[in-house]
C-alpha positions in Angstrom: 21.0 22.6 -37.5 22.2 26.2 -38.0 19.6 27.6 -35.7 20.4 25.0 -33.0 24.1 25.8 -33.3 23.4 29.5 -32.9 21.3 28.9 -29.8 24.0 26.9 -28.1 26.6 29.5 -28.9 24.5 32.3 -27.7 23.8 30.5 -24.3 27.5 29.6 -23.9 28.5 33.2 -24.7 26.0 34.6 -22.1 27.2 32.3 -19.5 30.9 33.1 -20.1 30.2 36.9 -20.1 28.2 36.5 -16.8 30.7 34.3 -15.2 27.9 31.9 -14.3 28.1 28.2 -13.7 25.0 27.1 -11.6 23.4 23.7 -12.0 20.4 25.2 -13.8 22.7 27.0 -16.3 24.8 23.9 -16.9 21.7 21.8 -17.6 20.3 24.5 -19.9 23.5 24.4 -22.0 23.8 20.6 -22.0 20.2 20.3 -22.8 20.6 22.4 -25.9 23.6 20.3 -26.9 21.7 17.1 -26.2 18.7 18.3 -28.3 21.0 19.5 -31.1 22.8 16.2 -31.4 19.6 14.1 -31.0 18.6 13.7 -34.7 20.8 10.8 -35.8 20.0 8.9 -32.6 16.5 8.3 -33.6 17.3 7.1 -37.2 16.4 3.4 -37.3 19.0 0.9 -38.6 18.2 -0.6 -42.0 17.7 -3.5 -42.0 16.2 -3.6 -38.5 18.2 -6.0 -36.4 16.2 -8.7 -34.6 16.2 -8.5 -30.8 14.2 -9.6 -27.8 12.0 -7.0 -26.1 14.1 -4.7 -24.0 17.2 -5.2 -26.1 19.2 -1.9 -26.4 20.1 -1.1 -30.0 21.7 2.3 -29.2 22.4 4.4 -26.1 24.0 7.7 -25.4 24.8 9.7 -22.2 22.8 12.9 -21.7 24.9 15.8 -20.4 21.8 17.6 -19.0 21.1 14.9 -16.3 20.1 16.3 -13.0 22.8 16.9 -10.4 23.8 13.7 -8.6 22.4 11.5 -11.5 23.6 10.0 -14.8 21.2 9.6 -17.7 21.1 7.9 -21.1 18.9 8.2 -24.1 18.0 4.7 -25.3 16.6 3.0 -28.4 15.3 -0.5 -27.7 13.2 -3.4 -29.0 9.5 -3.8 -28.0 6.4 -5.4 -29.5 3.2 -3.8 -30.6 -0.4 -5.0 -30.2 0.0 -7.5 -33.1 3.2 -8.9 -31.7 5.4 -7.3 -34.3 9.0 -6.2 -33.4 9.6 -2.5 -33.3 12.1 0.0 -31.9 11.1 2.6 -29.5 13.0 5.3 -27.5 13.2 6.6 -24.0 15.4 7.7 -21.2 17.0 6.0 -18.2 18.1 8.0 -15.1 20.1 6.5 -12.2 21.4 8.1 -9.0 25.2 8.4 -8.8 27.2 6.6 -6.2 27.8 3.0 -5.3 25.1 0.5 -6.4 23.6 -1.2 -3.3 23.8 -5.0 -2.9 21.2 -6.6 -5.0 20.9 -3.5 -7.3 18.5 -0.6 -7.5 14.7 -1.0 -8.0 13.4 0.4 -11.3 10.5 2.7 -11.4 9.1 2.7 -15.0 7.5 6.1 -15.4 4.8 6.5 -18.0 4.2 10.1 -19.2 1.0 12.0 -19.7 -0.2 13.1 -23.2 2.4 15.2 -25.1 1.2 14.2 -28.5 1.7 11.3 -30.9 4.2 12.6 -33.5 7.9 11.8 -33.4 8.9 15.3 -32.2 6.5 15.2 -29.3 8.4 12.5 -27.5 9.7 13.8 -24.0 13.3 12.5 -24.8 13.5 14.7 -27.9 13.4 17.9 -25.9 16.1 20.0 -24.5 15.0 18.9 -21.0 13.6 15.4 -21.1 13.5 15.3 -17.3 11.2 18.2 -16.8 8.0 16.1 -17.3 9.1 13.3 -15.1 6.8 13.9 -12.2 8.6 13.1 -8.9 12.0 12.5 -10.6 14.0 14.2 -7.8 12.1 12.3 -5.0 12.6 8.9 -6.9 16.3 9.5 -7.4 16.8 10.6 -3.8 15.0 7.3 -2.8 17.6 5.4 -4.8 15.4 4.2 -7.7 16.5 3.9 -11.3 13.9 5.7 -13.4 13.1 4.3 -16.9 10.8 6.5 -19.1 9.4 5.3 -22.4 8.5 7.7 -25.2 5.9 5.2 -26.5 6.1 3.7 -30.0 5.8 6.2 -32.8 7.4 9.0 -30.6 11.0 9.7 -30.9 11.8 6.7 -33.0 9.6 6.7 -36.2 6.6 4.4 -36.5 2.9 4.4 -36.4 1.2 6.2 -33.4 0.3 4.2 -30.4 -1.9 6.6 -28.4 -4.2 4.7 -25.9 -3.3 1.3 -27.5 -2.9 -0.5 -24.3 -0.8 -3.5 -25.2 1.7 -1.4 -27.4 2.3 1.2 -24.8 2.2 -1.3 -21.9 4.9 -3.4 -23.5 7.0 -0.3 -24.1 6.8 0.7 -20.4 8.0 -2.9 -19.3 10.6 -3.0 -22.0 12.0 0.4 -20.8 12.7 -1.3 -17.5 14.5 -4.1 -19.3 16.5 -1.5 -21.3 17.5 0.1 -17.9 18.8 -3.3 -16.8 20.9 -3.6 -20.0 22.9 -0.5 -19.0 25.5 -1.8 -16.4 26.2 1.6 -14.9 22.6 2.0 -13.9 22.8 -0.9 -11.5 19.1 -1.8 -12.2 17.7 -4.9 -10.5 14.7 -7.1 -11.6 12.6 -5.3 -9.0 10.0 -3.1 -10.6 7.4 -0.4 -9.7 5.2 1.3 -12.3 4.1 5.0 -12.1 2.0 6.8 -14.6 -0.2 9.9 -15.0 -3.2 10.3 -17.4 -2.2 8.5 -20.7 0.6 7.2 -18.7 -1.7 5.9 -16.1 -3.4 3.9 -18.8 0.0 2.6 -20.0 1.1 1.7 -16.5 -2.2 -0.2 -15.9 -1.8 -2.2 -19.0 2.0 -2.8 -18.2 0.7 -4.2 -14.8 -1.7 -6.5 -16.6 1.0 -7.7 -19.1 3.9 -8.1 -16.8 3.4 -11.8 -15.9 3.4 -12.9 -19.5 5.4 -10.2 -21.3 8.2 -9.7 -18.8 8.0 -12.6 -16.3 11.7 -12.1 -15.2 10.7 -8.7 -13.7 9.6 -8.7 -10.2 6.6 -6.3 -10.3 5.8 -5.1 -6.8 3.1 -2.3 -7.4 1.3 -0.1 -9.8 0.7 3.6 -9.1 -1.4 5.9 -11.3 -2.7 9.5 -11.2 -5.9 10.5 -13.1 -5.6 7.4 -15.3 -7.5 6.9 -18.5 -9.6 3.9 -17.7 -13.1 3.4 -19.3 -12.3 4.9 -22.7 -15.9 4.9 -23.9 -17.1 6.8 -20.8 -14.1 9.3 -21.1 -14.7 9.9 -24.7 -18.4 10.5 -24.1 -17.6 13.0 -21.3 -14.8 14.8 -23.1 -15.8 15.1 -26.8 -18.0 18.1 -26.0 -15.1 20.5 -25.7 -12.0 21.4 -27.5 -9.7 19.3 -25.3 -11.9 16.3 -26.0 -11.7 16.8 -29.8 -7.9 17.1 -29.6 -7.4 14.0 -27.5 -10.0 12.2 -29.5 -8.0 13.0 -32.7 -4.9 11.4 -31.3 -6.7 8.2 -30.4 -8.8 7.9 -33.6 -5.7 8.4 -35.8 -3.8 5.8 -33.8 -6.6 3.3 -33.9 -7.2 3.9 -37.6 -3.5 3.2 -38.3 -3.1 0.2 -36.0 -6.4 -1.5 -36.6 -7.5 -0.3 -39.9 -10.7 1.2 -38.4 -12.3 3.6 -40.9 -12.5 7.3 -39.6 -15.4 8.0 -41.9 -17.6 5.5 -40.0 -17.6 7.8 -37.0 -16.4 11.2 -38.0 -17.9 14.0 -40.1 -16.2 14.8 -43.4 -14.6 17.8 -41.7 -13.4 15.6 -38.9 -11.9 13.0 -41.2 -10.0 15.8 -43.0 -8.8 17.5 -39.7 -7.8 14.4 -37.7 -4.5 13.6 -39.4 -3.5 17.2 -39.2 -4.2 17.4 -35.5 -2.3 14.1 -34.9 0.8 15.7 -36.2 0.8 18.6 -33.7 2.2 18.3 -30.1 0.0 19.2 -27.1 3.0 21.1 -25.6 4.2 23.9 -27.8 1.6 23.7 -30.5 -1.6 23.9 -28.4 -2.8 27.1 -30.1 -2.5 25.5 -33.5 -4.4 22.4 -32.2 -7.2 24.5 -30.8 -7.4 26.5 -34.0 -8.3 23.2 -35.8 -10.3 21.7 -33.0 -12.5 24.6 -31.9 -14.7 24.7 -35.0 -15.2 21.0 -34.8 -16.7 21.1 -31.3 -20.3 19.7 -31.8 -19.4 18.9 -35.4 -16.7 16.2 -35.1 -18.6 13.0 -34.6 -21.0 11.6 -37.2 -21.7 8.4 -35.2 -21.2 7.3 -31.6 -17.8 5.4 -31.3 -19.0 3.6 -28.2 -21.8 1.9 -30.1 -20.4 1.7 -33.7 -18.2 -1.3 -34.6 -15.3 -1.8 -34.8 -14.7 1.3 -32.7 -16.8 0.1 -29.8 -14.9 -3.1 -29.7 -11.5 -1.3 -29.9 -12.4 1.1 -27.1 -13.4 -1.9 -24.9 -10.2 -3.9 -25.8 -8.1 -0.9 -24.8 -9.8 -0.2 -21.5 -7.6 -1.5 -18.5 -9.1 -4.5 -16.6 -8.5 -4.0 -12.9 -9.4 -7.6 -12.2 -6.2 -8.8 -13.9 -3.8 -6.9 -11.5 -1.9 -9.1 -9.1 0.0 -6.5 -7.2 -1.0 -3.5 -5.0 -2.5 -0.5 -6.7 -2.2 3.2 -5.8 -4.7 5.6 -7.5 -4.7 9.4 -7.1 -7.5 11.6 -8.5 -8.1 15.3 -8.3 -11.7 16.2 -7.5 -11.5 19.3 -9.8 -10.4 17.3 -12.8 -12.5 18.1 -15.9 -10.6 15.8 -18.3 -10.4 12.5 -16.5 -13.7 12.7 -14.5 -13.5 11.7 -10.8 -16.6 9.6 -11.1 -15.0 7.5 -13.9 -11.9 6.9 -11.8 -14.0 6.1 -8.8 -15.9 3.4 -10.8 -12.5 1.9 -11.8 -11.4 1.9 -8.1 -14.6 0.2 -7.1 -14.2 -2.5 -9.7 -10.6 -3.1 -8.6 -11.8 -3.4 -5.0 -14.5 -5.8 -6.0 -12.0 -7.9 -7.8 -9.8 -8.3 -4.7 -7.0 -5.9 -5.7 -5.2 -4.2 -2.7 -6.1 -0.6 -3.5 -4.8 2.6 -1.9 -7.1 5.4 -3.3 -6.4 9.0 -2.6 -8.6 11.9 -3.7 -7.5 15.6 -3.7 -10.2 18.4 -3.3 -9.5 21.3 -5.6 -6.8 19.6 -7.7 -7.1 19.6 -11.5 -5.8 17.1 -14.1 -2.4 18.9 -14.6 -1.6 19.1 -10.9 -2.6 15.7 -9.5 0.7 13.8 -10.1 2.6 16.4 -8.1 0.1 16.7 -5.4 0.1 13.0 -5.0 3.9 12.7 -4.4 3.9 13.0 -0.6 1.6 10.0 -0.3 3.0 8.2 -3.3 6.7 8.0 -2.4 6.0 6.1 0.9 3.5 3.9 -0.9 6.2 2.9 -3.4 8.7 2.2 -0.6 6.3 0.0 1.2 5.2 -1.8 -1.9 8.8 -2.3 -3.1 9.7 -3.8 0.3 6.8 -6.3 0.2 4.9 -4.6 3.0 2.1 -2.7 1.1 0.0 -0.2 2.8 -3.5 -1.1 4.1 -6.2 -1.2 1.4 -8.7 1.7 1.4 -11.3 -0.5 -0.2 
């Protein structure tokens, strides 16, 4: 706390001495204050109060909201893959100004991999809006943006990395939480948007919406470089340091959620290292992660998880099923992506087309995994508008 207080005072002092007051500087100071005061917000009430999914237990305004918008940090009820009640956290952002008749459509945004530990949650940082790909465009278009941290991040709890039902429920329940904030002016109309891990969560949210959140009027699902066939992705990625890192997040989460034994697929060194890697954030602690993961490349797996039970069954159960989507789907994929391989996304798109899903597929030459969500925005924003108005663009199948 002393270090955070000093940082806030230093920044304030610099701004006063310089006579500055720009939007960027205002948000920097307010972001430090938001971060400094965040700790108690994530402390769970004891006992845990019962509540329906999406019920807000706690909310607070964030001073670092973008210009022309109001934002809240929220703690809300959701359900995990077993159906158990849990509290998870996130952020809601709404444009300022009068709420239009009928309210604002919600875009529930699902973030890419940042880690699985509590402190890796986007809402915990000094600028929780920095990672929200397309936020300024979405606010300018009049949407309310709901951004789930995912269970186990921000609010304490077991990790949920690539556990489709748990993260998909959290994405839907974030939209419900947005509707529980009167000032946001959120309507039941819903669009889903996610990148990478977030694409996986958004696809599961799309599958689950009719049963988990039937009151929400889902109009479309948009994803960029989504994690789809988990077995194929694992096989393709485990050969390098990034694959070991991402694998550790998933293996630890599945071990905790399902009781799957790590020793049945990992080497002794891998079993020892996996919990340590799972406590490190992808952003900010990448060097430490790679220090642990690099020596394990080629020495991490003792057996193939795609053929070893229960791991093979778990990977299959947490692979999105395109055939279950009942709304239009937008998929963006960078052709230079070496993490989510283009051929795996292409196979998912083909399966969706075969199942009769109205798919708009866009590929981007030279674009890698990190850049695809931003490069997709010029085609995504009009696609969202058309889907939200019930006039989806023509399928590219």
